[in-house]
C-alpha positions as CSV (number, residue, x, y, z in Angstrom):
1,M,-98.5,5.7,262.2
2,A,-98.4,4.1,258.7
3,D,-101.0,1.5,257.7
4,A,-99.8,-2.1,258.1
5,F,-100.1,-4.8,255.5
6,K,-99.3,-8.6,255.5
7,F,-95.7,-9.6,254.6
8,E,-94.4,-13.1,254.1
9,L,-90.8,-14.1,253.4
10,V,-90.6,-17.7,252.3
11,S,-87.6,-19.9,251.4
12,P,-87.6,-23.5,250.3
13,E,-86.5,-24.4,253.8
14,R,-89.1,-22.5,255.8
15,L,-91.4,-19.5,256.4
16,L,-89.1,-16.8,257.8
17,V,-91.6,-14.0,258.3
18,S,-95.4,-13.8,258.3
19,E,-96.6,-10.7,260.1
20,D,-98.1,-7.3,259.7
21,V,-95.5,-4.7,258.7
22,T,-95.5,-1.0,257.6
23,E,-92.6,-1.1,255.2
24,V,-90.5,-3.6,253.2
25,V,-87.4,-2.7,251.1
26,V,-86.9,-5.3,248.4
27,P,-83.8,-5.8,246.2
28,G,-85.6,-6.0,242.8
29,E,-83.8,-6.9,239.6
30,E,-84.1,-3.3,238.4
31,G,-83.0,-1.9,241.8
32,Y,-84.2,-1.6,245.4
33,F,-87.8,-0.5,245.9
34,T,-89.9,0.2,249.1
35,V,-93.3,-1.4,249.6
36,Y,-95.9,0.4,251.7
37,S,-99.6,-0.4,252.4
38,N,-101.8,0.1,249.4
39,H,-98.9,-0.3,247.0
40,A,-99.7,-0.7,243.3
41,P,-99.6,-4.4,242.2
42,V,-96.1,-5.4,241.1
43,M,-94.3,-8.6,240.4
44,S,-90.5,-8.6,240.2
45,T,-87.6,-10.9,240.3
46,V,-85.3,-10.5,243.2
47,K,-81.6,-10.2,243.0
48,P,-79.2,-11.2,245.9
49,G,-79.4,-8.5,248.5
50,V,-80.8,-7.4,251.9
51,V,-84.5,-7.2,252.6
52,E,-85.3,-4.6,255.2
53,V,-88.6,-5.0,257.2
54,K,-90.2,-2.6,259.6
55,D,-92.9,-4.4,261.6
56,A,-96.1,-2.8,262.8
57,G,-94.5,-2.1,266.2
58,G,-91.6,-0.2,264.6
59,A,-88.9,-2.9,265.0
60,D,-86.5,-3.4,262.1
61,E,-85.3,-6.7,260.8
62,R,-82.9,-7.5,257.9
63,Y,-82.8,-10.6,255.8
64,V,-80.3,-11.7,253.2
65,V,-81.9,-13.2,250.1
66,F,-80.3,-15.0,247.2
67,G,-82.7,-14.5,244.3
68,G,-86.4,-15.3,243.9
69,F,-89.4,-13.2,243.1
70,V,-91.8,-10.9,244.9
71,D,-95.5,-10.4,244.5
72,V,-97.0,-7.1,245.8
73,V,-100.7,-6.3,246.0
74,P,-102.3,-3.4,247.9
75,D,-102.8,-5.4,251.1
76,S,-99.9,-7.8,251.0
77,C,-96.4,-8.6,249.9
78,T,-95.0,-12.1,249.4
79,L,-91.3,-12.7,248.7
80,L,-90.4,-16.2,247.6
81,A,-86.6,-16.4,247.9
82,E,-84.3,-19.1,246.5
83,S,-82.5,-18.9,249.8
84,A,-83.0,-16.5,252.8
85,V,-81.5,-15.9,256.3
86,N,-81.8,-13.3,259.0
87,V,-78.7,-11.1,259.0
88,K,-78.3,-12.0,262.7
89,D,-78.0,-15.6,261.8
90,L,-75.8,-15.1,258.7
91,D,-72.9,-17.5,258.1
92,R,-70.3,-15.2,256.7
93,A,-68.3,-18.3,255.6
94,D,-71.3,-19.2,253.4
95,I,-71.1,-15.8,251.7
96,E,-67.4,-16.2,251.1
97,R,-68.1,-19.7,249.7
98,R,-70.7,-18.3,247.3
99,V,-68.4,-15.5,246.2
100,Q,-65.6,-18.0,245.5
101,E,-68.0,-20.3,243.5
102,A,-69.2,-17.3,241.5
103,R,-65.6,-16.3,240.7
104,E,-64.9,-19.9,239.5
105,D,-68.1,-19.7,237.4
106,V,-66.8,-16.5,235.7
107,Q,-63.4,-18.2,235.0
108,D,-65.1,-21.4,233.7
109,A,-67.6,-19.6,231.4
110,K,-67.5,-21.0,227.9
111,D,-69.1,-18.0,226.1
112,D,-69.6,-14.3,226.5
113,E,-73.3,-14.6,227.5
114,T,-72.5,-17.1,230.3
115,R,-69.6,-15.1,231.5
116,A,-71.7,-11.9,231.6
117,K,-74.4,-13.6,233.7
118,A,-71.8,-15.1,236.0
119,Q,-70.1,-11.7,236.4
120,G,-73.4,-10.0,237.1
121,Y,-74.1,-12.6,239.9
122,L,-70.6,-12.2,241.3
123,D,-71.0,-8.4,241.3
124,Q,-74.3,-8.7,243.2
125,L,-72.7,-11.0,245.8
126,T,-69.7,-8.8,246.4
127,T,-72.0,-5.8,246.8
128,L,-74.1,-7.8,249.3
129,Q,-70.9,-8.9,251.1
130,A,-69.9,-5.3,251.5
131,A,-73.4,-4.2,252.7
132,I,-73.5,-6.8,255.4
133,S,-69.9,-6.3,256.5
134,A,-70.5,-2.6,257.1
């Protein structure tokens, strides 16, 4: 059995997870990465995506996060999310609303840089939407 480490998933609203886990898959800004016990220290921004958590008992949970950052040290991983919800509790209408707002942001962008950022966020949301619909 893999070694366990402390994982915490925190949103502004509440602490969603605080337990010993064996594996966490994080949607980092540069792509998804997996954290195990004794992982090298890493700090990364987090893009909208699905965090997959395997607890010490072997159970899997999935959480949708909308940005934030993660701090990984050898014996713990803390993910501070701008917004987070368990996939089981997901309000699909909220995802649809966020996608629509992102589309409007792309259309309303006043310059290329703002438009590119808005388009990137929209692309992440539509990828997330497809991932949780599957």
